[in-house]
C-alpha positions in Angstrom: -2.3 -95.2 -93.0 0.6 -97.1 -91.5 2.2 -95.4 -88.4 5.7 -95.3 -90.0 4.4 -93.7 -93.1 2.4 -91.1 -91.1 5.6 -90.3 -89.2 7.7 -90.0 -92.4 5.3 -87.7 -94.1 4.9 -85.5 -91.0 8.7 -85.2 -90.8 9.1 -83.9 -94.3 6.0 -81.6 -94.3 8.2 -78.5 -94.0 10.3 -79.6 -97.0 7.2 -80.2 -99.1 5.8 -76.8 -98.2 9.1 -75.2 -99.3 9.0 -77.3 -102.4 5.6 -75.8 -103.3 7.0 -72.3 -102.7 9.9 -73.1 -105.0 7.5 -74.1 -107.8 5.7 -70.8 -107.4 9.0 -68.8 -107.5 10.2 -70.7 -110.6 7.0 -70.0 -112.5 7.0 -66.3 -111.5 10.7 -66.0 -112.5 10.1 -67.4 -116.0 6.9 -65.4 -116.6 8.7 -62.2 -115.6 11.4 -63.1 -118.2 8.8 -63.5 -120.9 8.8 -67.3 -121.1 5.7 -69.4 -122.0 5.0 -72.5 -119.8 4.3 -75.5 -122.0 3.3 -79.2 -121.5 4.6 -82.1 -123.6 3.6 -85.8 -123.6 4.8 -88.2 -121.0 4.0 -91.3 -123.1 6.0 -91.1 -126.3 6.8 -93.4 -129.3 10.6 -92.9 -129.0 13.2 -91.2 -126.8 16.6 -89.8 -127.6 19.0 -92.7 -127.9 21.5 -92.3 -125.0 23.5 -95.3 -123.8 23.6 -94.0 -120.2 19.8 -93.7 -119.9 17.4 -96.6 -119.8 13.7 -95.8 -120.4 10.6 -97.5 -119.1 8.5 -99.2 -121.8 4.7 -99.1 -121.8 2.9 -101.2 -124.5 5.7 -100.6 -127.0 6.0 -96.9 -126.2 8.1 -95.1 -123.6 7.7 -93.0 -120.5 9.5 -89.7 -121.3 13.1 -89.5 -120.1 13.2 -85.8 -121.0 10.8 -83.3 -122.7 13.7 -82.0 -124.8 12.8 -83.2 -128.3 9.2 -82.1 -128.0 10.2 -78.7 -126.7 12.6 -78.2 -129.5 9.8 -79.0 -132.0 7.9 -76.1 -130.4 11.0 -73.9 -131.0 11.1 -75.1 -134.6 7.5 -74.0 -135.0 8.2 -70.5 -133.9 8.1 -70.4 -130.1 10.9 -68.2 -128.7 11.2 -68.7 -125.0 9.6 -71.7 -123.3 9.9 -73.6 -120.0 8.4 -76.7 -118.4 8.2 -78.5 -115.1 7.4 -82.1 -115.6 8.0 -85.7 -114.4 10.6 -87.8 -116.2 11.3 -91.5 -115.9 14.6 -93.4 -116.1 15.0 -97.1 -115.2 17.5 -98.4 -112.8 18.2 -95.0 -111.2 17.7 -95.3 -107.5 19.8 -93.9 -104.7 20.4 -91.0 -102.4 20.3 -88.6 -105.3 18.1 -90.6 -107.7 14.5 -91.8 -108.1 13.2 -93.5 -111.2 10.4 -90.9 -111.4 11.8 -87.4 -110.9 10.9 -83.8 -111.6 12.8 -81.8 -114.3 12.7 -78.1 -115.1 13.8 -77.4 -118.7 13.9 -74.1 -120.5 15.0 -73.0 -124.0 15.7 -69.6 -125.5 16.1 -68.8 -129.2 19.2 -66.8 -129.9 21.0 -68.0 -126.7 24.0 -70.2 -126.2 25.0 -72.4 -123.2 26.7 -69.6 -121.4 23.7 -67.3 -121.6 21.6 -70.2 -120.2 24.0 -70.6 -117.3 23.4 -66.9 -116.6 19.7 -67.6 -116.5 20.5 -70.3 -114.0 22.5 -68.0 -111.8 19.6 -65.5 -111.7 17.1 -68.2 -111.0 19.0 -69.6 -108.1 19.7 -66.2 -106.6 16.0 -65.3 -107.0 15.0 -68.4 -105.1 17.5 -67.7 -102.3 16.1 -64.2 -102.0 12.5 -65.3 -102.1 13.2 -67.9 -99.4 14.9 -65.2 -97.3 18.2 -67.0 -97.3 20.3 -64.1 -98.7 23.2 -64.8 -101.1 24.9 -67.3 -98.8 23.2 -70.6 -98.0 24.1 -73.6 -95.8 24.1 -77.1 -97.3 25.3 -80.1 -95.4 27.6 -78.1 -93.1 29.1 -76.0 -95.9 28.4 -72.3 -96.5 27.9 -71.6 -100.2 28.2 -68.1 -101.7 25.8 -67.9 -104.6 26.8 -64.5 -105.9 27.3 -64.5 -109.6 29.2 -65.0 -111.8 29.9 -68.6 -110.6 33.4 -70.0 -111.2 33.9 -71.7 -114.5 36.4 -74.5 -115.4 36.7 -76.5 -118.5 36.5 -80.3 -118.5 40.0 -80.5 -119.9 41.5 -78.4 -117.1 39.4 -80.0 -114.4 40.6 -83.5 -115.4 44.2 -82.5 -115.8 44.1 -80.9 -112.3 42.3 -83.6 -110.4 42.5 -86.9 -112.4 45.9 -86.4 -114.2 44.8 -87.0 -117.7 43.4 -85.2 -120.7 40.0 -86.7 -122.0 40.5 -84.8 -125.3 43.7 -86.8 -126.1 42.0 -90.2 -125.9 38.6 -90.4 -124.4 37.9 -93.4 -122.2 34.2 -93.0 -121.4 34.1 -95.4 -118.5 37.2 -93.9 -116.9 35.7 -90.4 -117.6 32.5 -91.2 -115.6 34.4 -92.8 -112.7 37.0 -90.0 -112.4 34.3 -87.3 -112.7 32.4 -88.7 -109.7 35.4 -89.8 -107.6 38.0 -87.2 -108.4 36.8 -84.1 -110.3 33.5 -83.2 -108.5 35.0 -83.7 -105.0 37.8 -81.3 -106.0 35.4 -78.4 -106.5 35.3 -75.6 -104.0 32.2 -76.3 -101.8 31.9 -72.7 -100.8 30.9 -71.7 -104.4 28.9 -73.2 -107.2 31.0 -74.6 -110.1 30.3 -74.6 -113.8 32.0 -77.4 -115.6 32.1 -76.6 -119.3 33.3 -77.7 -122.8 32.9 -81.4 -122.9 34.3 -84.0 -125.4 31.9 -84.5 -128.3 31.1 -88.1 -127.3 29.7 -86.8 -123.9 27.2 -84.4 -125.4 25.2 -86.0 -128.3 22.7 -83.1 -128.5 25.1 -80.2 -128.2 26.6 -77.9 -130.8 30.3 -78.0 -131.5 32.5 -75.0 -131.1 34.5 -74.1 -134.2 38.2 -74.6 -133.8 41.0 -77.2 -134.0 39.9 -79.0 -130.8 36.4 -80.6 -131.1 34.6 -79.2 -128.1 30.9 -79.6 -127.4 29.2 -76.5 -125.9 27.9 -78.2 -122.8 28.1 -77.0 -119.3 27.0 -78.6 -116.0 26.3 -76.8 -112.7 27.4 -78.3 -109.4 26.4 -76.8 -106.0 27.3 -78.3 -102.7 28.4 -81.5 -104.4 25.1 -81.9 -106.2 25.0 -82.2 -110.0 22.2 -79.8 -110.5 21.8 -78.8 -114.2 23.0 -79.6 -117.7 23.1 -76.8 -120.3 23.7 -76.9 -124.1 24.1 -74.7 -127.1 21.7 -76.9 -129.0 22.7 -78.8 -132.1 20.6 -77.7 -135.1 22.3 -79.7 -137.9 19.9 -82.5 -138.7 22.5 -84.6 -140.6 25.0 -84.4 -137.7 22.3 -85.2 -135.2 21.1 -88.2 -137.1 24.8 -89.4 -137.4 25.2 -89.2 -133.6 21.9 -90.9 -132.9 22.9 -93.8 -135.3 26.1 -94.2 -133.3 24.2 -94.3 -130.1 21.6 -96.8 -131.4 24.4 -99.1 -132.7 26.0 -99.0 -129.3 22.7 -99.8 -127.6 22.1 -102.7 -129.9 25.6 -104.1 -129.3 24.8 -104.1 -125.6 21.5 -106.0 -126.3 19.3 -102.9 -125.6 16.9 -102.9 -128.5 13.7 -101.0 -129.2 14.9 -97.4 -129.5 14.1 -96.2 -132.9 15.2 -93.0 -134.7 13.1 -90.0 -133.6 12.2 -89.0 -137.2 9.8 -86.2 -136.3 12.3 -84.6 -134.2 15.0 -84.8 -136.9 12.6 -83.4 -139.4 12.0 -80.4 -137.2 15.7 -79.6 -136.9 15.7 -78.0 -140.4 13.5 -75.2 -138.9 15.2 -75.0 -135.4 17.0 -71.6 -135.0 20.1 -71.2 -132.9 19.1 -71.7 -129.3 20.3 -72.7 -125.8 18.6 -74.9 -123.3 19.0 -76.6 -120.0 17.7 -79.5 -117.8 17.7 -78.8 -114.1 16.8 -81.4 -111.5 14.0 -79.9 -109.3 14.3 -82.5 -106.6 18.0 -81.7 -106.1 17.2 -78.0 -106.2 14.7 -78.6 -103.4 17.3 -80.7 -101.6 19.7 -77.8 -101.8 17.3 -75.2 -100.3 16.0 -77.6 -97.7 19.5 -78.8 -96.6 18.4 -82.4 -97.3 20.9 -85.1 -97.8 18.6 -87.5 -99.7 16.0 -87.1 -102.4 13.6 -89.1 -100.1 13.4 -86.1 -97.8 11.9 -83.8 -100.5 9.5 -86.3 -102.3 6.3 -87.4 -100.7 6.3 -90.8 -102.3 9.6 -92.0 -103.5 9.9 -95.2 -105.4 10.1 -97.5 -102.3 7.0 -95.9 -100.7 4.6 -95.8 -103.6 
């Protein structure tokens, strides 16, 4: 073993030990809540068509970008409460907060909506803080963060009006939305508290249910803690025709950009006719570990990041 690698691995050993404990606490939490731990395939014939996510291809198939579609097929078959910790893969995502291979925690509950799933998230994070003997206030990158629930909520519309000076519901500019979210909106959040950003434009939530009303709002919520985008929750869309329409739009956009090969996930769409109302969330485990290890980079909580494999 090279000397520099030995040094790097010895420096992050305490973080990896805490990571292992976090896995144990997560599993104990969901089992105590009556969830079943499941496994779904990593090599899949298709992925959800999403223009901001580029999958890896393997002999004409794909490495999974998310277990979501297979987990929803389990819900459609009668499973009520399920969770999974798994590896996911997304091309061209590398940086302080990104690794092309990363660990995701996803859970789904029949009969829940996105706000009930956020409440699950609050309880999970507080349980972790308690089990790690950190109390309800933790320190991350010099900031003290009060984790006591309920966490502050703010709508996308209000957050953008406050910090970016425009309303994305009047005329959505997706490129400007993404830039302003990162450069203006997220930095405006109170670092002493987690923030739940909720109620997104429809175009920014292709798998989320719409809320009835005059303004088309997608029931999507994201959790930010200490500047980290930690989790993404939905009231799940169960309308197969609407889901197919949205996927077609995404596929057309991908093809216009020269990104071909993503085909319609027919088996998933077929299962939607049996999918009950439910809520679900994807939570980045690596960033969760970063938070509880006070780590500034994903490389500090992963034994072999992309550049060290």
